[in-house]
N, C-alpha and C positions, 0 to 999 in steps of 0.2 A: 429570534426570526425578527427580521426587522420589519418593522412598519410596510414600507413598500412591499415587501415580498405578503406579507400580510393579507395587505389589501387587494391581492392577484383573484383573490380567493371566493369562490361563494360558498354555501354550507356545503353542499356535497363534497367539492373539492376540498375541503378543511378535513370533514370527514375521514377523508381519504387520507390526509395526511396524518392525521393524527392515529387512525387504525393500522394503519404500516408503518407508522412509528418512525416516519421520518423527520416529525415535530412532535413534541410532548404536549399533554395538555394544559401546561403551566406556562410553555414557552409564546402559545398561542394565546394562552390569556393575557399574560403579561404584556403582548404586542398589543391587544386589543385594548388592552387598558391604556395603553401607552396613545393608541389613535384617538378615542375618547376624550383624552387630555390633548390632543393638539385640536378636536375641532369643536370640543360643548363651549369652549369660552365666546366662540363668535355664532354658535348655532343656539345655544341653550336651549336643550335639547333632554336635557338629564335633570332628575330629580331629587338635588342634594349632589351627596358623591355615589361613587358605584362602592358595593359591598365590598366588605375587608378581602372575603372570599366568594366565588361561588355557592350561588343556592347547591344544595347535593341534590345528587343525578344518578342514573343510572352508568356504570362504564361498559354497559354491556348493549346498550342501545345503537340505533345508526347511527346518530348522530354527535356521540359521546363525546363531550370535553369543548361543542363547537360553542362561542360565545354568544350569546342572546341577550335580550333585553324584556320586559315586560313593560307593560302601560300602564301608568297608575290610574287604574277604572277599572269596573267588575271583577278581571280576574283577579286572584285572593292567593299568597303563596303564605303559610305557615308562618306564625312568629311576623311577618314583613307588614310594616303598615301602610295602610291605605288614603292617601289625601281626597284624591278626584277632583285635584284641580282647584281646589278650594279653601279659603281658611275658616270654613266649619269646623273641620274637623281637624284643626291646631294640630298637631304633631304627626300626625294620621291614629287611624285605628288600625290595630295589628289583629289578624283573624286568626281563630286559635286550629285552623285547619286550610290545607287547600282545596280549592274549589277542582274540579274533575278534569279541567283543562289544563291545569297545572298540572296534577300528577301525572299526566299524560306528558306535556314537554319536559317533569323529572325522566320518564321511562324513558322519554325518545333520546336522553344524555344530554341537552341541552345544558351549556352551564350560563343561569343566569347573573348577569354580572350588575342588575342596579334595573331601575325604572326610570322611564321615560314619560313626559311632561301629555299634559292634557288641559283643553280649558274645563272650566267648572264646569264637573260634573257632565261632561263629553257635550255641554249643548251649545258648540259651536262648528261654523268649518274652518275657523282658523284655530290653533294652536295659541290662544293667548288669554292668558288671568293675572288676575290683582296676586295672586299666591306665587307664583315663576316668571311673569314678565312673557315676551313673543318668544314664540321659538321660529328660527329662520331658516330659508330655504337653501341648502348648502351651494346648489347651482347660483342663485343670487341672494346674500342675506341683505336685501333688500325687499326682498319679497319674502310673504307668507309658505311653510310650511305646510300647508291643508291643517284639517280635523275632522275629528278629534285625534286621530291618533297621529299627530303632525312630530310629537316627538319620537317614534316609532320610526316614520318613514322619513327624516331629517338624518337621523342615525345610518341607518340600514347606506343611504344615497351619499354619504358621506363615507362609506368605505370602513365605517367605524367597528359595526358589526354585521356576518354577511347576513344576518336575520331577527327578526324582532316580532312580539305579538302586538295586534290593534284589534280593535271593536270595531262592529260594522251597523250601525241600527237605523243609518240614513245618510249613507256615504261617508264611515268616519275610515275605512279602509281605502275604500276607492277613491275619494279625492287625494288624498294624501299618497296615493301613489301613483296618481296622475301628476301633479303638482312637480313630484319629485323626480319622476322618470321612471318607476318601480312595477316590479308584478305584484298585485296584491291580490290574496286568495280570497274570494267571500262567497260560498255555495248563492247559489242564484234558487228562487223559489219552484221554477219549473225544474231544476234539475234533480238527480235522484239523489239526495243527500244521504240516505240511506245505504245505496251503494256506496257513494263516496266514503262513507265511515268506515265501511266494514274491507273496500279495498284499502284504506288506509292503517285499519286496524290487524290486515294481514300484513300489509309491507312493515310494520313495526314487530310482528309478533306479539301483539299482546293479547291473543287468545290465549297463550301459554302463560299468562299473568293472572291471578283472580285480582276481579277489583278490590280496591280496600272498601270495608264494610263499615259503617259507624255503629257502633256497641248502644245495645236500647241499655241507657244507664238515664234511671231519672231519680236522682238524690230526693227528698223530702227538703221542702225550706225551710228553712229554719229561721229563727228571730220573731220577737215579737213587734217589730218596728217596721213600717210600711214603706220596703222599699224598691226600686225597678226588681232590681236582684230574687227579691226572695218573692215580688209576682210573679217574676218569670220563670222562679222553678217551680211553682204550683201549678202553670199553664203547663210546664213541660211534664209535671207529676202526672197531670190530669187528659191534657190530649189524649181523645179515643185514635182510636189507629184508621187513616186514612181521610183523617179532617184535612181542611183547608185554611191556613193561617193567612191572614192578611192584615198586613204590620205598616203602621202608618205610626210607631211610636214617637219617631224623630229622636228628640235627646237620652231614651231610655231607650234607642233602638239595638244598640252592644250588647244591652242585658237580656234580653229574648233571644237574638239570636244565638249567644254562646248558650243560654241554658236550656233552650229547646233541642238542638243537635241531637241528643240523647233517648229524645220522644219516640214513644211511637210512630212508626212511619207514617209522613204527612206532604203536605204541599205548602212551598213559603212563598208568597207571594208581599212584594213590597213597593215602596211606592218607586218610581221610577229615574226622578232626578231630581231636582232643587225645587221645583213645583210642591205645592202642598193641597191637603183636601180629596186624594185617590182615594181612600181609606173604605170609607162606609160605600160611596158607590162600586168597588171595586168588590168587596164584599158580597154586595148585594148580586154584581154580576155574576159571581163564582157560584153565587146559591142557585140559580137559576140556571146557568151551564153544568151545575153537577146536584139535582135536588136530594141524591140518596147519600151525600157527604155532610159531614155535621162543619160549619164553615165558621170559625174563629177568629174577631177583628179587634184588634190590639191598638186601638186610635187616641192618637193625642187630643186637649181640649180643644185649644182655638183652631185647628185645623178641621176637626170635624163639622165648626160651624161654617166652611166653605160649603159642606153638601149635606147638613143634619135631614132633608126633606128627602134624603134616602132611606129614612127609620118609617116615612110611612108607607114609602113600596115596599122595604122588608113586611110589616102590617097588613097589606093588602095584597100581596102574594103569598103571606104563609110562609115564608124563607126560616131556612134554619139557621142563621146567626145569631151568634154568641157575640156582642159588644163587650169589649172591653176599656173605659174613657179613661184615660190615664187623668184625671182634673188636679192639675196643680195651680188652676188658675190662672195660668200665665203663658206667654208665650216663651218659654224657656228657650226656645230653636233661635230666636233674638238677641236675646241675651245674650247668648254664648258666643252667635257670632259678632255680636257688637265687643264683648272680649277678648275676640282673634283678634278684629282688625284694630284693638288696642284704642278703643276709643276712652278710657280709661271710666271715671265716675260719672255719671248720665244725671241731668235736671230732672226733674216732677217733670214736667210737661212728655219728656223721652218717656219715662220710666209709666206714666198713665198709661204711654200705647202700646205697654206689652204686658198690662195686667190685664186681667179678667175678672175682676173681684169686686165692681162696684159698679151695677149689683155682678154679686156672683150669679154665676150659670148654676140653673137646677136642673141637671139632669135627668134624674129621676120622671121631674113634671115637665121638663120635656118630651121623653121619650114615651109617657103615657099619653100626652097629647097626640102623639104622631099615631098611638094604637098600640105602643109595644110595651111589654110588661119589665117594669125595671126594679131596682133596689139598690141600695147605697151601702158601700163598705169602709170604714175606717179602722179596721184592723187587722192583722193575717186571718185571724179563724173567721170573719164576718166576709169577707172577700174569698175562702175557700169555700164557702159553706155556699155563696151564690154564686160563684162559679159550677158548683157539683149541680146546682139547682139549672143553671143555663144549660151547663153541656148537657143535661136530661130531660132538656126542653125540648120541644119539636117544630117550636116557630123561634120568633125572635125575640132576644132577650138584652136588654141592657145592664152593667153593671156600673155603677158612679166610683169609680174608685180614686179616694180623698188620698191624695201625695203631699 
């Protein structure tokens, strides 16, 4: 298939070509790759190279074989690294599972060919980041493709793919759709979202397919050395059913995500972007909203200092929150960022800005000064004991975990 012929079809038309065997899915994919290769050097809308082969998809879906791209943000595909537009994540964090929306895309038959650009953590109305540079508008490359889903918008407008995934929390679908001359689909608050989802599920025949369910797996923590992985395994093993996990673990985040997915059913709330300090107040709000559910807060020590007064609120209101302070006595996330930025060896004054050890923060005293009972753990055994104590309490409890 020639690129000029390929570019004439939208997603529905292309699905019809493939389903009626007027073109094979492989012919369509090869045309898409040539289209991407032709436009991307100027647009800079793709993160890295296209995948060697499309991500697996259902050949029975209504869009079976239709070329598709996913934004490098929020949506996760099993085994595909996510960089979120930042050097902070290095070469990317591969997720061990599909998010639900990605599973739905696979079921629909969309053939994912690669990842599109995004500003750092999605926080910009123009797709520009130090990681990938500026993404340009195919109608006028001197102008922006918008953001945060500018990479997806540019690739669809350039007809490299007929459809691409995007996210929208504050205009990140609508802005790129507007500036690239596209249709962007984002349900509005006043619309009946449930009815729309039910109609979509019926159209895709999703009711005939059982939704994937994560098996309940809680392997016991192993090892005597206190590491994020061992601690995360302990949390996964002891987490009570229907708990709310609030995670601002930063450099330890990936350990908790992977080792709590098989825990008892629970909700998982994370930091929403590049800012820090959300953990303690978010846990406080969750406990107020759901007083009958246990809240477990996994909190990095440096960012906890931004909003430490939330502990006083928890004590005053008697909130059922168990907080684990990941006490490495440094801003490890900033050290990681410096390394990824290629800063090399830093001097003493720069190092001092990222250390929390002169004087060291005494989280047990800080918590008790706020009216919250607390304990310190320096071994796996001590942590397991204190975590069981915290989870068994009916009010706020802080564990100072020395890493």
